[in-house]
C-alpha positions as CSV (number, residue, x, y, z in Angstrom):
1,M,35.8,7.1,-0.1
2,L,38.1,5.8,2.6
3,Y,40.9,7.9,1.2
4,Y,38.9,11.1,1.6
5,F,37.5,10.1,5.0
6,F,41.0,9.6,6.4
7,E,42.2,12.8,4.8
8,Y,39.3,14.7,6.3
9,L,40.0,13.3,9.8
10,N,43.7,14.2,9.4
11,Q,42.8,17.8,9.2
12,F,41.7,17.8,12.9
13,F,44.1,15.3,14.5
14,D,47.0,13.0,13.6
15,V,45.5,9.8,12.1
16,P,47.6,6.7,12.6
17,G,48.4,5.0,9.3
18,I,47.4,7.9,7.1
19,S,50.6,7.4,5.1
20,M,49.4,3.9,4.2
21,I,46.1,5.2,2.8
22,R,48.0,7.6,0.7
23,S,50.1,4.8,-0.7
24,M,48.8,3.5,-4.0
25,T,50.5,0.1,-3.5
26,F,48.8,-0.3,-0.1
27,R,45.4,0.7,-1.5
28,M,45.9,-1.7,-4.5
29,G,46.7,-4.6,-2.1
30,M,43.6,-3.8,0.0
31,A,41.5,-3.6,-3.2
32,V,42.8,-7.0,-4.4
33,L,42.0,-8.6,-1.0
34,M,38.5,-7.0,-0.6
35,S,37.4,-7.8,-4.2
36,L,38.6,-11.4,-3.8
37,L,36.7,-11.8,-0.6
38,I,33.6,-10.2,-2.0
39,A,33.7,-12.5,-5.0
40,L,34.3,-15.6,-2.8
41,F,31.7,-14.8,-0.2
42,W,28.9,-13.2,-2.2
43,G,29.7,-15.3,-5.3
44,K,28.4,-18.4,-3.6
45,R,25.2,-16.6,-2.7
46,I,24.7,-15.1,-6.1
47,I,25.2,-18.5,-7.7
48,H,22.7,-20.0,-5.4
49,Y,20.2,-17.3,-6.3
50,L,20.8,-17.8,-10.0
51,R,20.3,-21.6,-9.6
52,V,17.0,-21.1,-7.6
53,K,15.7,-18.8,-10.2
54,Q,16.7,-21.4,-12.8
55,L,18.8,-18.8,-14.8
56,G,20.8,-21.6,-16.5
57,E,22.7,-21.8,-19.7
58,T,21.0,-23.4,-22.7
59,V,23.7,-25.4,-24.5
60,R,23.6,-26.1,-28.2
61,D,24.7,-29.6,-29.1
62,L,28.0,-29.1,-31.0
63,G,29.2,-32.7,-30.5
64,L,31.8,-31.8,-27.8
65,I,32.6,-34.2,-25.0
66,G,31.0,-33.1,-21.7
67,Q,29.1,-30.3,-23.3
68,K,25.5,-31.4,-22.5
69,E,26.4,-31.9,-18.9
70,K,26.8,-28.1,-18.6
71,E,23.1,-27.6,-19.5
72,G,21.5,-25.6,-16.7
73,T,24.7,-24.2,-15.2
74,P,23.9,-20.7,-13.9
75,T,24.9,-17.9,-16.2
76,M,25.1,-14.1,-15.8
77,G,27.9,-14.7,-13.3
78,G,29.6,-11.5,-14.6
79,I,27.5,-9.7,-12.0
80,I,30.0,-11.2,-9.4
81,I,32.9,-9.7,-11.2
82,I,31.3,-6.2,-11.6
83,L,30.1,-6.1,-8.0
84,A,33.4,-7.3,-6.6
85,T,35.3,-4.7,-8.7
86,I,33.1,-1.6,-8.1
87,I,32.9,-1.8,-4.3
88,P,36.7,-1.8,-3.6
89,V,37.1,0.9,-6.3
90,L,34.6,3.1,-4.5
91,L,36.4,2.6,-1.2
92,F,40.1,2.7,-2.1
93,T,40.5,5.0,-5.2
94,K,40.4,8.7,-5.6
95,L,37.0,9.1,-7.1
96,D,37.8,12.6,-8.6
97,N,40.5,11.0,-10.7
98,I,39.5,11.3,-14.4
99,Y,40.7,7.8,-15.2
100,I,38.8,6.2,-12.4
101,I,35.6,8.0,-13.5
102,I,36.2,6.7,-17.1
103,L,36.7,3.1,-15.8
104,I,33.7,3.1,-13.5
105,I,31.4,4.3,-16.3
106,S,33.0,1.8,-18.7
107,T,32.4,-1.1,-16.3
108,L,28.7,-0.2,-15.9
109,W,28.3,0.6,-19.6
110,M,29.6,-2.8,-20.8
111,G,28.0,-4.6,-17.9
112,V,24.6,-3.3,-19.0
113,I,25.1,-4.3,-22.6
114,G,26.2,-7.8,-21.5
115,F,23.3,-8.0,-19.0
116,L,20.7,-7.2,-21.7
117,D,22.2,-9.9,-24.0
118,D,22.1,-12.5,-21.2
119,Y,18.6,-11.3,-20.1
120,I,17.2,-11.9,-23.6
121,K,18.9,-15.3,-23.8
122,V,17.7,-16.5,-20.4
123,F,14.3,-14.9,-19.9
124,R,13.2,-14.5,-23.5
125,K,14.6,-17.9,-24.4
126,N,16.2,-16.4,-27.4
127,K,19.7,-18.1,-27.9
128,A,20.8,-15.3,-30.3
129,G,20.5,-12.8,-27.5
130,L,20.8,-9.1,-28.1
131,A,21.0,-8.3,-31.8
132,G,24.6,-7.8,-33.0
133,K,23.9,-4.3,-34.3
134,F,22.9,-3.2,-30.8
135,K,26.0,-4.8,-29.3
136,I,28.2,-3.0,-31.8
137,L,26.2,0.3,-31.2
138,G,26.9,0.0,-27.5
139,Q,30.6,-0.7,-28.0
140,V,30.9,2.2,-30.4
141,G,29.1,4.4,-27.9
142,L,31.6,3.6,-25.2
143,G,34.4,4.2,-27.7
144,V,33.1,7.6,-28.5
145,F,32.7,8.4,-24.8
146,V,36.2,7.2,-23.8
147,G,37.9,8.7,-26.9
148,S,36.2,12.1,-26.4
149,V,37.1,12.3,-22.7
150,L,40.7,11.2,-23.2
151,Y,41.1,13.6,-26.1
152,F,39.3,16.7,-24.9
153,S,39.5,16.6,-21.1
154,P,42.1,19.0,-19.6
155,D,42.7,16.5,-16.8
156,V,44.2,14.0,-19.3
157,T,47.8,15.1,-19.8
158,V,51.2,13.6,-20.5
159,R,54.7,14.7,-19.6
160,Q,57.5,14.1,-22.0
161,Q,61.2,13.9,-21.1
162,D,63.1,17.2,-21.2
163,E,66.5,16.2,-22.5
164,A,67.9,19.7,-21.7
165,Q,67.4,19.2,-18.0
166,I,68.7,16.8,-15.2
167,T,68.0,13.1,-15.8
168,N,69.6,11.7,-12.7
169,T,66.5,10.5,-10.9
170,R,68.2,10.0,-7.6
171,L,68.7,13.8,-7.4
172,A,65.9,15.2,-9.6
173,S,62.2,15.7,-9.2
174,A,59.5,15.2,-11.8
175,D,59.6,18.9,-12.7
176,E,63.4,18.6,-13.4
177,I,63.1,15.6,-15.6
178,F,59.9,16.2,-17.6
179,K,58.3,19.0,-19.4
180,A,55.1,20.6,-18.1
181,P,51.9,18.6,-18.4
182,E,50.4,19.0,-21.9
183,K,47.6,17.7,-24.1
184,S,49.1,15.3,-26.5
185,N,47.9,12.6,-29.0
186,I,51.1,10.6,-28.5
187,T,51.2,7.0,-27.5
188,N,54.0,4.5,-26.7
189,I,54.8,2.1,-29.5
190,P,57.1,-1.0,-29.1
191,F,60.1,-1.8,-31.2
192,M,60.6,1.8,-32.3
193,K,63.7,3.9,-31.6
194,N,62.0,6.8,-29.9
195,N,59.2,4.6,-28.5
196,E,56.5,7.1,-29.5
197,L,53.8,7.5,-32.1
198,D,51.8,10.7,-32.6
199,Y,48.4,9.8,-33.9
200,N,48.2,13.3,-35.4
201,S,50.9,12.3,-37.9
202,L,48.4,9.9,-39.4
203,L,46.6,12.9,-40.8
204,F,49.6,13.4,-43.1
205,W,47.6,15.3,-45.7
206,M,47.0,18.2,-43.2
207,D,49.5,20.8,-42.1
208,R,50.6,20.5,-38.4
209,D,48.1,23.0,-37.0
210,D,45.1,21.4,-38.7
211,A,46.3,17.9,-37.7
212,I,46.4,19.0,-34.1
213,K,43.0,20.6,-34.4
214,Y,41.4,17.6,-36.0
215,G,43.4,14.9,-34.3
216,W,40.2,13.5,-32.7
217,L,39.1,12.4,-36.2
218,I,41.8,9.7,-36.1
219,F,42.0,9.1,-32.3
220,I,38.3,8.4,-31.6
221,P,37.9,5.8,-34.4
222,I,41.0,4.0,-33.2
223,V,39.6,3.9,-29.7
224,I,36.3,2.6,-31.0
225,F,38.0,-0.2,-33.0
226,I,40.2,-1.3,-30.1
227,I,37.3,-1.5,-27.6
228,T,35.1,-3.3,-30.1
229,A,37.8,-5.8,-31.1
230,V,39.0,-6.6,-27.6
231,S,35.5,-7.0,-26.1
232,N,34.4,-9.3,-28.9
233,G,37.7,-11.2,-28.6
234,S,37.0,-11.7,-24.9
235,N,33.5,-12.8,-25.7
236,L,34.7,-15.4,-28.1
237,T,37.3,-16.7,-25.7
238,D,34.7,-17.4,-23.0
239,G,33.8,-20.8,-24.4
240,I,35.3,-23.3,-21.9
241,D,35.6,-23.2,-18.1
242,G,38.1,-20.7,-16.7
243,L,39.7,-19.7,-20.0
244,A,38.4,-16.0,-20.3
245,A,38.8,-15.3,-16.6
246,G,42.2,-16.9,-16.3
247,T,43.8,-15.2,-19.3
248,S,42.3,-11.9,-18.2
249,V,44.0,-12.2,-14.8
250,V,47.4,-12.5,-16.6
251,I,46.6,-9.6,-19.0
252,M,45.4,-7.4,-16.1
253,G,48.5,-8.1,-14.1
254,A,50.7,-6.7,-17.0
255,L,48.4,-3.7,-17.4
256,A,48.5,-3.0,-13.6
257,L,52.3,-3.0,-13.9
258,F,52.2,-0.6,-16.9
259,A,49.9,1.8,-14.9
260,W,52.3,1.8,-12.0
261,L,55.3,2.4,-14.2
262,S,53.6,5.2,-16.3
263,G,52.4,6.9,-13.1
264,N,55.9,6.9,-11.5
265,F,58.2,9.5,-12.9
266,I,61.4,7.6,-11.9
267,F,60.5,4.5,-13.8
268,A,58.9,6.5,-16.7
269,D,62.2,8.3,-17.1
270,Y,64.3,5.1,-16.8
271,L,62.1,3.2,-19.4
272,N,61.8,6.3,-21.6
273,I,58.0,6.0,-21.6
274,L,55.4,8.8,-21.3
275,Y,54.8,10.0,-17.7
276,I,51.1,10.2,-17.2
277,P,50.1,12.2,-14.1
278,G,47.4,10.6,-12.0
279,V,47.4,7.3,-13.9
280,G,48.8,5.4,-10.9
281,E,45.2,5.2,-9.6
282,V,44.5,2.9,-12.5
283,M,46.7,0.4,-10.7
284,V,44.3,0.4,-7.7
285,F,41.3,-0.2,-10.1
286,S,43.3,-3.0,-11.8
287,G,43.9,-4.6,-8.4
288,A,40.2,-4.7,-7.6
289,F,39.5,-6.1,-11.1
290,I,42.2,-8.8,-10.7
291,G,40.9,-9.8,-7.3
292,A,37.3,-10.0,-8.7
293,L,38.5,-12.2,-11.6
294,I,40.4,-14.6,-9.3
295,G,37.4,-14.8,-7.0
296,F,35.1,-15.6,-9.9
297,L,37.7,-18.1,-11.2
298,W,37.2,-20.1,-7.9
299,Y,33.7,-21.0,-9.1
300,N,34.4,-20.9,-12.9
301,T,37.2,-23.5,-13.0
302,Y,36.3,-27.0,-14.4
303,P,33.7,-28.1,-13.8
304,A,32.2,-24.6,-13.7
305,Q,29.6,-23.8,-11.1
306,V,28.7,-20.6,-13.0
307,F,29.3,-19.0,-16.3
308,M,30.1,-15.3,-16.6
309,G,27.9,-14.8,-19.7
310,D,28.2,-11.7,-21.8
311,T,27.7,-9.7,-18.6
312,G,31.2,-10.7,-17.7
313,S,33.0,-11.3,-21.0
314,L,32.0,-8.0,-22.7
315,T,32.9,-6.1,-19.5
316,I,36.3,-7.8,-19.2
317,G,37.2,-7.1,-22.8
318,G,36.0,-3.5,-22.6
319,L,37.9,-2.8,-19.5
320,I,41.1,-4.3,-20.8
321,A,40.9,-2.2,-23.9
322,V,40.1,1.0,-22.0
323,I,42.9,0.5,-19.5
324,A,45.4,-0.2,-22.2
325,I,44.4,3.0,-24.0
326,I,44.6,5.0,-20.8
327,V,48.2,3.8,-20.0
328,K,49.2,4.4,-23.7
329,K,49.9,0.7,-24.3
330,E,47.1,-0.1,-26.7
331,L,49.6,-0.9,-29.5
332,L,50.8,-3.8,-27.3
333,L,47.4,-5.4,-27.2
334,P,48.0,-7.7,-30.2
335,I,50.8,-9.3,-28.2
336,L,49.3,-9.0,-24.7
337,C,45.9,-10.2,-25.8
338,G,47.3,-12.7,-28.1
339,I,44.8,-15.4,-26.9
340,F,41.9,-13.1,-27.7
341,L,43.4,-12.3,-31.1
342,A,43.9,-16.0,-32.0
343,E,40.3,-16.8,-31.0
344,S,38.9,-14.0,-33.1
345,L,41.1,-14.8,-36.1
346,S,40.2,-18.4,-36.0
347,V,36.5,-17.5,-36.3
348,M,37.1,-14.9,-39.1
349,L,39.4,-17.3,-41.1
350,Q,36.9,-20.2,-40.6
351,V,33.9,-18.2,-41.8
352,S,35.8,-16.5,-44.7
353,F,37.4,-19.7,-46.0
354,F,34.1,-21.6,-45.8
355,K,32.2,-18.9,-47.8
356,Y,35.0,-18.6,-50.3
357,T,35.3,-22.4,-51.0
358,K,31.5,-22.7,-51.1
359,K,31.3,-20.0,-53.7
360,R,34.2,-21.5,-55.8
361,T,33.4,-25.2,-55.5
362,G,29.9,-25.4,-54.2
363,T,31.1,-27.1,-51.0
364,G,32.3,-25.2,-48.0
365,R,35.5,-26.3,-46.5
366,R,37.0,-25.6,-43.1
367,I,40.4,-24.7,-41.8
368,F,39.7,-25.8,-38.2
369,L,37.7,-28.7,-37.0
370,M,35.6,-26.1,-35.2
371,S,36.0,-22.4,-34.2
372,P,36.7,-20.6,-32.0
373,L,40.2,-22.1,-31.6
374,H,39.6,-23.8,-28.2
375,H,36.8,-25.9,-29.7
376,H,39.3,-27.1,-32.4
377,F,41.5,-28.5,-29.7
378,Q,38.5,-30.1,-28.0
379,K,37.6,-31.8,-31.3
380,Q,41.1,-33.2,-31.4
381,G,40.4,-34.9,-28.1
382,Y,42.1,-32.6,-25.5
383,H,40.4,-32.2,-22.2
384,E,39.2,-28.6,-21.6
385,S,41.3,-28.3,-18.4
386,K,44.5,-29.1,-20.4
387,I,43.5,-26.6,-23.1
388,V,42.9,-23.9,-20.5
389,N,46.2,-24.6,-18.6
390,R,48.3,-24.5,-21.8
391,L,46.6,-21.3,-23.1
392,L,47.3,-19.7,-19.7
393,I,50.9,-20.6,-20.1
394,I,51.0,-19.0,-23.5
395,A,49.1,-15.9,-22.1
396,F,51.8,-15.6,-19.4
397,I,54.6,-15.8,-22.0
398,L,52.9,-13.1,-24.1
399,A,52.5,-10.9,-21.0
400,V,56.2,-11.3,-20.2
401,V,57.1,-10.4,-23.9
402,S,54.9,-7.3,-23.6
403,I,56.7,-6.2,-20.5
404,I,60.1,-6.8,-22.1
405,T,59.2,-4.6,-25.1
406,L,59.5,-1.6,-22.7
407,K,63.2,-1.9,-23.1
408,I,63.3,-3.0,-26.7
409,R,63.9,0.0,-29.1
């Protein structure tokens, strides 16, 4: 809104500082600061309100040290993250940008699903929360929406390098380096020579024209799978104080960088990645999201004063997935979100192995002392602060590796 306000005023008289408002890096910095301050200032009040209303977490006794002490800690703190993200986004981004529209809807969509789950747990006293099939249905619905808009909207385009034209970015413009904007089902893929994968090529049994016509049949299911997998991975990671929020800050930092690089034709040309017009605005949204996560982390570090609940964890995972898909870096998610992946795999392996051994021998056996993975380390006697700090270091390493892949062919 502020962007449009200053642009409107600039039509009538010279507005001081208008060039700063037009700068995405300036608007990102302001979004980070505002979201951080909102989370810190209003977070305390929201936590107090949740405590007064006795909206506390009910903790199952899993035999973990310090677990029962967390009984009654306010939950649904994801509201802080959503509020602190949306307000700066409305103020500092271009609201007619298709990617910002997608991300605002995705934030509210996943926030509602998570809120319903927390509401049932807290107010209905049903620890199971929202039925799994309804969670999946909501995630699939978001995947269909995001996939359809990205595939069919004429505002979502990419520009590929034109090898026949000038590639000296110090002398050239975007029009001299890249082909005209076009609809494409291409994404960047690490470790490959040409750094690109056309999803239409997965419809190998069709001829080229049919593959282009029906490319949505492969793209939308992929989007659904990614959103569902990452949001559930984030949900499983939110098991000890500060882990989900902390790792998400690192992940979002890398995604913000990817958005900036993909939206800048000079760096897109240098790194040989797709130039995506308008995607730079995602960096401003990412800045607001990062500030909100850091502000929430102030109250969520050990010992946590508030838990994010599914309101926060599902929203975090959904947004990470959507942003990665928008900036064409979704194939990097197994590396970038390696902590989420490890947490999810630990649960799947534990359950599968237990069922398999029980069927074969009559007695179920376990691979880990407890799953998700962070509980395994707790059972080994590690303090949760040490677990969180070490996993954050690993998350940082994975983020650096993800960034390095931009130059690995």
